[in-house]
ZAROGU-402689 format. One line per 2 residues: number of its first residue (from 1); for each residue x, y, z of C-alpha. Coordinates in nm, 4 decimals. Layout:
residues N
NUM = X/Y/Z ~ ... .
***
This chain:
residues 415
1 = -1.4103/1.1005/-0.3596 ~ -1.1508/1.4115/-0.7322 .
3 = -1.3496/1.1644/-0.4404 ~ -1.2741/1.0072/-0.3034 .
5 = -1.3635/0.7376/-0.3824 ~ -1.0278/0.7822/-0.5110 .
7 = -0.7496/0.9714/-0.3324 ~ -0.7844/1.3437/-0.3420 .
9 = -0.4926/1.5523/-0.4483 ~ -0.4286/1.8663/-0.2504 .
11 = -0.0819/1.9943/-0.3360 ~ -0.0853/2.3341/-0.5060 .
13 = 0.2835/2.3719/-0.5869 ~ 0.5110/2.2260/-0.8524 .
15 = 0.8771/2.3128/-0.8391 ~ 1.0607/2.5793/-0.6404 .
17 = 0.9048/2.8969/-0.7919 ~ 0.5518/2.7973/-0.6921 .
19 = 0.6660/2.6810/-0.3494 ~ 0.8332/3.0175/-0.2836 .
21 = 0.5189/3.2050/-0.3845 ~ 0.3106/2.9881/-0.1552 .
23 = 0.5412/3.0606/0.1406 ~ 0.5230/3.4342/0.0686 .
25 = 0.1436/3.4275/0.0534 ~ 0.1342/3.2346/0.3807 .
27 = 0.3594/3.4891/0.5519 ~ 0.1251/3.7669/0.4408 .
29 = -0.1960/3.5795/0.5088 ~ -0.1219/3.4496/0.8599 .
31 = -0.0854/3.7919/1.0355 ~ -0.3901/3.9143/0.8441 .
33 = -0.5988/3.6225/0.9674 ~ -0.4818/3.6811/1.3247 .
35 = -0.5816/4.0466/1.2954 ~ -0.9235/3.9627/1.1547 .
37 = -0.9822/3.6980/1.4203 ~ -0.8882/3.9374/1.7011 .
39 = -1.1296/4.1999/1.5665 ~ -1.4147/3.9525/1.5294 .
41 = -1.3730/3.7708/1.8576 ~ -1.5404/4.0412/2.0646 .
43 = -1.8804/4.0772/1.8897 ~ -1.8976/3.7090/1.7892 .
45 = -1.7744/3.5476/2.1108 ~ -2.1020/3.5232/2.3024 .
47 = -2.3051/3.4144/1.9960 ~ -2.0383/3.1515/1.9241 .
49 = -2.0784/3.0082/2.2729 ~ -2.4541/2.9935/2.2255 .
51 = -2.4077/2.8065/1.8967 ~ -2.1653/2.5697/2.0642 .
53 = -2.4069/2.4950/2.3493 ~ -2.6903/2.4271/2.1046 .
55 = -2.4676/2.1910/1.8988 ~ -2.4670/2.3980/1.5804 .
57 = -2.1504/2.3358/1.3799 ~ -2.0181/2.4729/1.0505 .
59 = -1.9130/2.1869/0.8265 ~ -1.6294/2.2673/0.5849 .
61 = -1.6022/2.0668/0.2631 ~ -1.2375/2.0717/0.1561 .
63 = -1.2843/2.0868/-0.2227 ~ -1.6505/2.1382/-0.3198 .
65 = -1.5524/2.2284/-0.6748 ~ -1.4824/1.8571/-0.7335 .
67 = -1.7908/1.6381/-0.7370 ~ -1.6148/1.3509/-0.5617 .
69 = -1.5451/1.5694/-0.2593 ~ -1.8939/1.7168/-0.2656 .
71 = -2.0410/1.3661/-0.2606 ~ -1.8046/1.1713/-0.0364 .
73 = -1.7200/1.4190/0.2385 ~ -2.0768/1.4999/0.3381 .
75 = -2.1805/1.1352/0.3026 ~ -1.8983/1.0226/0.5295 .
77 = -1.9675/1.2927/0.7876 ~ -2.3400/1.2218/0.8087 .
79 = -2.2917/0.8459/0.8292 ~ -2.0266/0.8866/1.1000 .
81 = -2.2832/1.0758/1.3066 ~ -2.5524/0.8147/1.2396 .
83 = -2.3134/0.5340/1.3391 ~ -2.2009/0.7127/1.6556 .
85 = -1.8435/0.7521/1.5316 ~ -1.8573/1.1285/1.5827 .
87 = -2.0796/1.3317/1.8194 ~ -2.4196/1.4414/1.6996 .
89 = -2.4301/1.7967/1.5700 ~ -2.6669/2.0328/1.3911 .
91 = -2.4582/2.0955/1.0797 ~ -2.4618/2.4214/0.8874 .
93 = -2.3158/2.4535/0.5371 ~ -2.2157/2.7937/0.3969 .
95 = -2.1590/2.6796/0.0385 ~ -2.3433/2.8479/-0.2460 .
97 = -2.4341/2.7100/-0.5885 ~ -2.1385/2.9012/-0.7329 .
99 = -1.8970/2.7224/-0.4999 ~ -1.9753/2.3651/-0.5973 .
101 = -1.9240/2.1254/-0.8862 ~ -2.2921/2.0327/-0.8972 .
103 = -2.5567/2.2672/-0.7495 ~ -2.8245/1.9990/-0.7713 .
105 = -2.6236/1.7655/-0.5480 ~ -2.5772/2.0458/-0.2954 .
107 = -2.9557/2.0819/-0.2777 ~ -2.9882/1.7096/-0.2096 .
109 = -2.7530/1.7494/0.0856 ~ -2.9846/2.0266/0.2035 .
111 = -3.2145/1.7513/0.3307 ~ -2.9460/1.6665/0.5896 .
113 = -2.7489/1.9914/0.6304 ~ -2.8744/2.3435/0.6938 .
115 = -2.7946/2.5299/0.3726 ~ -2.7761/2.9074/0.3970 .
117 = -2.9130/3.0450/0.0713 ~ -2.8872/3.4167/0.1442 .
119 = -2.5495/3.5707/0.0458 ~ -2.5889/3.8279/0.3228 .
121 = -2.6549/3.5602/0.5833 ~ -2.3539/3.3598/0.4626 .
123 = -2.1343/3.6671/0.4938 ~ -2.2574/3.7336/0.8468 .
125 = -2.2106/3.3721/0.9536 ~ -1.8704/3.3162/0.7953 .
127 = -1.6724/3.4747/1.0849 ~ -1.7886/3.1874/1.3060 .
129 = -1.5448/2.9712/1.1101 ~ -1.2649/3.1400/1.3066 .
131 = -1.3830/2.9610/1.6207 ~ -1.2289/2.6105/1.6205 .
133 = -1.5033/2.4631/1.8371 ~ -1.7660/2.5569/1.5773 .
135 = -1.5760/2.4413/1.2698 ~ -1.5716/2.0798/1.1474 .
137 = -1.3207/2.0145/0.8704 ~ -1.3832/1.7072/0.6572 .
139 = -1.0193/1.6813/0.5470 ~ -0.9578/1.3273/0.6744 .
141 = -1.2730/1.1757/0.5291 ~ -1.1309/1.1390/0.1781 .
143 = -0.8215/1.3583/0.1359 ~ -0.6023/1.1889/0.3984 .
145 = -0.2640/1.2676/0.2455 ~ -0.0215/0.9922/0.3433 .
147 = -0.2850/0.8279/0.5604 ~ -0.5929/0.6068/0.5544 .
149 = -0.9116/0.7853/0.4518 ~ -1.2000/0.7272/0.6909 .
151 = -1.4673/0.6962/0.4197 ~ -1.4045/0.3327/0.3069 .
153 = -1.4184/0.1975/0.6618 ~ -1.7286/0.4032/0.7386 .
155 = -1.9050/0.2559/0.4357 ~ -1.7928/-0.0917/0.5408 .
157 = -1.9546/-0.0337/0.8806 ~ -2.2646/0.1153/0.7158 .
159 = -2.3007/-0.2113/0.5269 ~ -2.6377/-0.2819/0.3669 .
161 = -2.8245/0.0052/0.5319 ~ -3.0240/0.2228/0.2954 .
163 = -2.8393/0.5188/0.1377 ~ -2.9000/0.8643/0.2810 .
165 = -3.0073/1.0057/-0.0541 ~ -3.2810/0.8991/-0.2934 .
167 = -3.4001/1.0605/-0.6144 ~ -3.6726/1.3191/-0.5891 .
169 = -3.9905/1.2432/-0.7752 ~ -3.9544/1.5474/-1.0002 .
171 = -3.6105/1.4295/-1.1132 ~ -3.7380/1.0785/-1.1767 .
173 = -4.0116/1.2116/-1.4053 ~ -3.7903/1.4592/-1.5893 .
175 = -3.5045/1.2085/-1.6089 ~ -3.7226/0.9496/-1.7782 .
177 = -3.8214/1.2088/-2.0378 ~ -3.4573/1.2868/-2.1124 .
179 = -3.3726/0.9167/-2.1345 ~ -3.6283/0.8831/-2.4166 .
181 = -3.4662/1.1765/-2.5959 ~ -3.1273/1.0068/-2.5563 .
183 = -3.2660/0.6966/-2.7205 ~ -3.2973/0.4793/-2.4078 .
185 = -3.6246/0.2836/-2.4251 ~ -3.8676/0.2688/-2.1352 .
187 = -3.7807/-0.0035/-1.8816 ~ -3.4304/-0.0476/-2.0310 .
189 = -3.1323/-0.0609/-1.7999 ~ -2.8111/0.1315/-1.8523 .
191 = -2.4576/0.1651/-1.7189 ~ -2.2864/0.4999/-1.6666 .
193 = -1.9325/0.4911/-1.8093 ~ -1.6630/0.7438/-1.7300 .
195 = -1.2888/0.7546/-1.7857 ~ -1.0893/1.0497/-1.6555 .
197 = -0.9302/1.2836/-1.9107 ~ -0.7281/1.5998/-1.8626 .
199 = -0.9665/1.8617/-1.9998 ~ -1.1817/1.9223/-1.6918 .
201 = -0.9129/2.0922/-1.4840 ~ -0.6156/2.1893/-1.7032 .
203 = -0.4651/2.4131/-1.4345 ~ -0.3538/2.1142/-1.2258 .
205 = -0.3380/1.8478/-1.4937 ~ 0.0407/1.8279/-1.4605 .
207 = -0.0171/1.6756/-1.1162 ~ -0.2883/1.4275/-1.2054 .
209 = -0.2092/1.3074/-1.5570 ~ -0.1112/0.9618/-1.4280 .
211 = -0.4795/0.9038/-1.3408 ~ -0.6039/0.9439/-1.6978 .
213 = -0.7087/0.6682/-1.9345 ~ -0.8597/0.6629/-2.2821 .
215 = -1.2326/0.6025/-2.3179 ~ -1.1489/0.3719/-2.6077 .
217 = -1.0041/0.1268/-2.3550 ~ -1.3592/0.0832/-2.2236 .
219 = -1.4910/-0.0121/-2.5669 ~ -1.4884/-0.3896/-2.5169 .
221 = -1.6618/-0.3494/-2.1809 ~ -1.9329/-0.1342/-2.3358 .
223 = -1.9803/-0.3876/-2.6133 ~ -2.0224/-0.6626/-2.3521 .
225 = -2.2824/-0.4565/-2.1666 ~ -2.4793/-0.3939/-2.4864 .
227 = -2.4608/-0.7660/-2.5726 ~ -2.6149/-0.8418/-2.2324 .
229 = -2.9110/-0.6159/-2.3166 ~ -2.8037/-0.2903/-2.1548 .
231 = -2.7175/0.0570/-2.2761 ~ -2.4053/0.2598/-2.1982 .
233 = -2.4187/0.6299/-2.1167 ~ -2.0807/0.7999/-2.1348 .
235 = -2.0470/1.0599/-1.8563 ~ -1.8156/1.3589/-1.8249 .
237 = -1.7957/1.7030/-1.9801 ~ -1.7721/1.8604/-2.3234 .
239 = -1.3899/1.8490/-2.3263 ~ -1.3996/1.4681/-2.3508 .
241 = -1.2809/1.2974/-2.6681 ~ -1.5898/1.2190/-2.8811 .
243 = -1.7180/0.8648/-2.9110 ~ -1.8044/0.7147/-3.2500 .
245 = -2.1749/0.6596/-3.3037 ~ -2.2497/0.3050/-3.1878 .
247 = -2.5790/0.1296/-3.1233 ~ -2.6498/0.1113/-2.7527 .
249 = -2.3884/0.3725/-2.6550 ~ -2.4833/0.7349/-2.5818 .
251 = -2.2212/1.0120/-2.5607 ~ -2.4117/1.2100/-2.2968 .
253 = -2.0970/1.3987/-2.1913 ~ -2.1075/1.5982/-2.5144 .
255 = -2.4858/1.6149/-2.5442 ~ -2.6970/1.9310/-2.5359 .
257 = -2.9208/1.7460/-2.2885 ~ -2.6498/1.7397/-2.0216 .
259 = -2.7344/1.9213/-1.6966 ~ -2.6389/1.9127/-1.3294 .
261 = -2.9618/1.7420/-1.2236 ~ -2.9443/1.4884/-1.5088 .
263 = -2.5911/1.3957/-1.3998 ~ -2.7342/1.3103/-1.0585 .
265 = -3.0298/1.1210/-1.2049 ~ -2.8072/0.9038/-1.4236 .
267 = -2.5601/0.8200/-1.1470 ~ -2.8465/0.7374/-0.9109 .
269 = -3.0301/0.5168/-1.1624 ~ -2.7387/0.3360/-1.3245 .
271 = -2.7260/-0.0447/-1.3082 ~ -2.3691/0.0069/-1.1953 .
273 = -2.1020/0.2708/-1.2589 ~ -1.8090/0.1715/-1.4809 .
275 = -1.5258/0.4149/-1.4216 ~ -1.1853/0.4810/-1.2721 .
277 = -1.0328/0.7064/-1.0038 ~ -1.2383/1.0104/-1.1030 .
279 = -1.4790/1.1158/-0.8287 ~ -1.7997/1.1049/-1.0321 .
281 = -1.8468/0.7390/-0.9357 ~ -1.9060/0.8474/-0.5747 .
283 = -2.2381/1.0023/-0.6779 ~ -2.3558/0.6503/-0.7586 .
285 = -2.2154/0.5326/-0.4247 ~ -2.4145/0.7823/-0.2169 .
287 = -2.7339/0.6755/-0.3948 ~ -2.6634/0.3094/-0.3227 .
289 = -2.5425/0.1967/-0.6665 ~ -2.2286/-0.0231/-0.7052 .
291 = -1.9226/0.0603/-0.9137 ~ -1.6721/-0.1372/-1.1183 .
293 = -1.3593/0.0774/-1.1314 ~ -1.0565/0.0116/-1.3502 .
295 = -0.7189/0.1882/-1.3513 ~ -0.7271/0.2459/-0.9768 .
297 = -0.4245/0.4469/-0.8727 ~ -0.2184/0.4943/-0.6621 .
299 = -0.1875/0.1334/-0.5555 ~ -0.2735/0.2207/-0.1935 .
301 = -0.6183/0.3152/-0.3277 ~ -0.6815/0.0012/-0.5323 .
303 = -0.9980/-0.0832/-0.3404 ~ -1.3073/0.1222/-0.4309 .
305 = -1.4945/0.2668/-0.1333 ~ -1.8350/0.0984/-0.1743 .
307 = -1.9047/-0.2364/-0.0105 ~ -2.0424/-0.3904/-0.3323 .
309 = -1.7767/-0.2375/-0.5585 ~ -1.5121/-0.4083/-0.7683 .
311 = -1.1781/-0.2559/-0.8629 ~ -0.8606/-0.3360/-1.0503 .
313 = -0.5426/-0.1293/-1.0079 ~ -0.2935/0.0012/-1.2564 .
315 = 0.0298/-0.1941/-1.2497 ~ 0.3522/-0.0288/-1.1455 .
317 = 0.6590/-0.0810/-1.3640 ~ 1.0179/0.0268/-1.3539 .
319 = 1.1351/0.2062/-1.6668 ~ 1.3017/-0.1189/-1.7686 .
321 = 0.9520/-0.2642/-1.8113 ~ 0.9760/-0.4892/-1.5048 .
323 = 0.6431/-0.5176/-1.3209 ~ 0.6732/-0.4535/-0.9465 .
325 = 0.5054/-0.7114/-0.7182 ~ 0.2113/-0.5711/-0.5247 .
327 = 0.3602/-0.6517/-0.1859 ~ 0.6899/-0.4814/-0.2668 .
329 = 0.5140/-0.1696/-0.3923 ~ 0.2801/-0.1532/-0.0932 .
331 = 0.5724/-0.1644/0.1486 ~ 0.7260/0.1415/-0.0167 .
333 = 0.6257/0.5085/-0.0548 ~ 0.5497/0.4452/-0.4241 .
335 = 0.2182/0.2889/-0.3206 ~ 0.0854/0.6340/-0.2315 .
337 = 0.2473/0.8580/-0.4916 ~ -0.0196/1.1164/-0.5743 .
339 = 0.1624/1.3411/-0.8177 ~ 0.2636/1.2501/-1.1697 .
341 = 0.6155/1.3869/-1.1236 ~ 0.6906/1.1452/-0.8376 .
343 = 0.6629/0.8449/-1.0676 ~ 0.8994/1.0018/-1.3191 .
345 = 1.1477/1.1126/-1.0537 ~ 1.1625/0.7598/-0.9105 .
347 = 1.1986/0.5778/-1.2412 ~ 0.8457/0.4378/-1.2336 .
349 = 0.5468/0.4358/-1.4607 ~ 0.1866/0.3335/-1.4208 .
351 = 0.0392/0.0858/-1.6677 ~ -0.3255/0.1271/-1.7628 .
353 = -0.5513/-0.1760/-1.7598 ~ -0.6062/-0.3348/-2.0986 .
355 = -0.9458/-0.3266/-2.2752 ~ -0.9759/-0.7003/-2.2057 .
357 = -0.9133/-0.6511/-1.8336 ~ -1.1764/-0.3775/-1.8157 .
359 = -1.4228/-0.5959/-2.0066 ~ -1.3665/-0.8834/-1.7628 .
361 = -1.4267/-0.6450/-1.4726 ~ -1.7565/-0.5244/-1.6214 .
363 = -1.8718/-0.8789/-1.6969 ~ -1.7938/-0.9873/-1.3408 .
365 = -2.0060/-0.7028/-1.2060 ~ -2.2913/-0.7981/-1.4405 .
367 = -2.2663/-1.1567/-1.3189 ~ -2.2702/-1.0493/-0.9551 .
369 = -2.5776/-0.8333/-1.0088 ~ -2.7475/-1.1357/-1.1651 .
371 = -2.6643/-1.3445/-0.8585 ~ -2.3716/-1.5314/-1.0093 .
373 = -2.0655/-1.4379/-0.8001 ~ -1.7235/-1.5913/-0.8655 .
375 = -1.6266/-1.6604/-0.5078 ~ -1.4530/-1.9947/-0.5612 .
377 = -1.1873/-2.1229/-0.3247 ~ -0.8933/-2.0200/-0.5459 .
379 = -1.0333/-1.6724/-0.5973 ~ -1.0878/-1.6296/-0.2239 .
381 = -0.7268/-1.7306/-0.1592 ~ -0.6032/-1.4707/-0.4066 .
383 = -0.8375/-1.2070/-0.2608 ~ -0.7082/-1.2750/0.0883 .
385 = -0.3439/-1.2776/-0.0223 ~ -0.3823/-0.9428/-0.2000 .
387 = -0.5677/-0.7816/0.0922 ~ -0.2993/-0.8902/0.3398 .
389 = -0.0578/-0.6462/0.1778 ~ -0.2710/-0.3544/0.2982 .
391 = -0.1905/-0.1933/0.6318 ~ -0.3122/0.1079/0.8320 .
393 = -0.1853/0.4121/0.6468 ~ -0.2764/0.2789/0.3038 .
395 = -0.5465/0.5010/0.1586 ~ -0.8318/0.2480/0.1304 .
397 = -0.7315/0.0179/0.4153 ~ -1.0521/-0.1087/0.5732 .
399 = -1.2604/-0.1031/0.2546 ~ -1.5053/-0.3910/0.2109 .
401 = -1.4884/-0.3987/-0.1711 ~ -1.3128/-0.6623/-0.3824 .
403 = -1.0520/-0.6807/-0.6562 ~ -1.1643/-0.8197/-0.9915 .
405 = -1.1280/-1.1986/-0.9991 ~ -0.9908/-1.2242/-1.3530 .
407 = -0.7305/-0.9574/-1.2771 ~ -0.6015/-1.1402/-0.9691 .
409 = -0.5873/-1.4659/-1.1613 ~ -0.3937/-1.3044/-1.4451 .
411 = -0.1401/-1.1390/-1.2140 ~ -0.1226/-1.4091/-0.9453 .
413 = 0.2582/-1.4078/-0.9757 ~ 0.2639/-1.0443/-0.8534 .
415 = 0.0575/-1.1140/-0.5424 .
***
């Protein structure tokens, strides 16, 4: 949910030169769009009214080149319709395989959305996007700049219902074959592990660098998973820092066996997803798998979106090294800073979770999946006290997930 799951970052400018260029482009683009719309309105008007009457709508994903958006926005939209939150429609999607972060995932959504595969048909249908009554933007589902995203609350209402997506039989068969090649034995369980780095999208890394964390910080957690009998499969792309060869840990991100469909298979079959604010974890969410997410940032997005998820946030510090209490931060704009420069400009820095904190988070998730939750009276008091700081307008307000118990105990003085 970038995902969502986690806040999505939509600003394209950085500094005055880029802002000036954006204004110039807008001045040029706006009259052009008006001209195009006025030309198209005549031949497309009557067909648009027919489409409106028959409840066909064109659903616009705001950032399909990021897998978190591709997963979360459609999932939220479809579940809102199923729950009666938004009117029923017959959704049409004009995205092509070239437009999206994962073509295989787009095909899965084709079971619920009408995908238009012909380039000619897409070109002929695209002018209908100029008619507001035919266009459904999914901007508020996960982007929600300076506001509460609708996705966490929708998932909370969805509760324990079955996920919309399930693996296709062909992917299950092929995925098992690849698992053997990766060294994962038959009937073994595994955990997908992912920590965001800056190589995937260098063009806007200057905005999002505060979300990064080193995969080495997840080492103790992976060791704990292997000790419990599982395997760890490191997700990502080939720009990721390599992992040392370790028994029970597979660096799939840099493997020749990596593919778009295998990414989906792994996220859908994982015991749980161990990650951070990168949107890949949402693929596990839409297939009904829980996540344990460390280094959640900004603080307004500390809660993961899934109902069975666990999360722990980055701490906020002043440059003096003084940790800022959660309540103080959540009452201020700093709780929703989404650009790296804002922290620097305001004399703040984010503090990544320690390897021990991430290990404790992973172990708690393992315990929960084995039916051994840690919901004691003191933990519940800390959970409630932390949640009370969240108000409408905070990004994940309304989420049904929890904060890691060991983390809240360690930082009880900041609650």
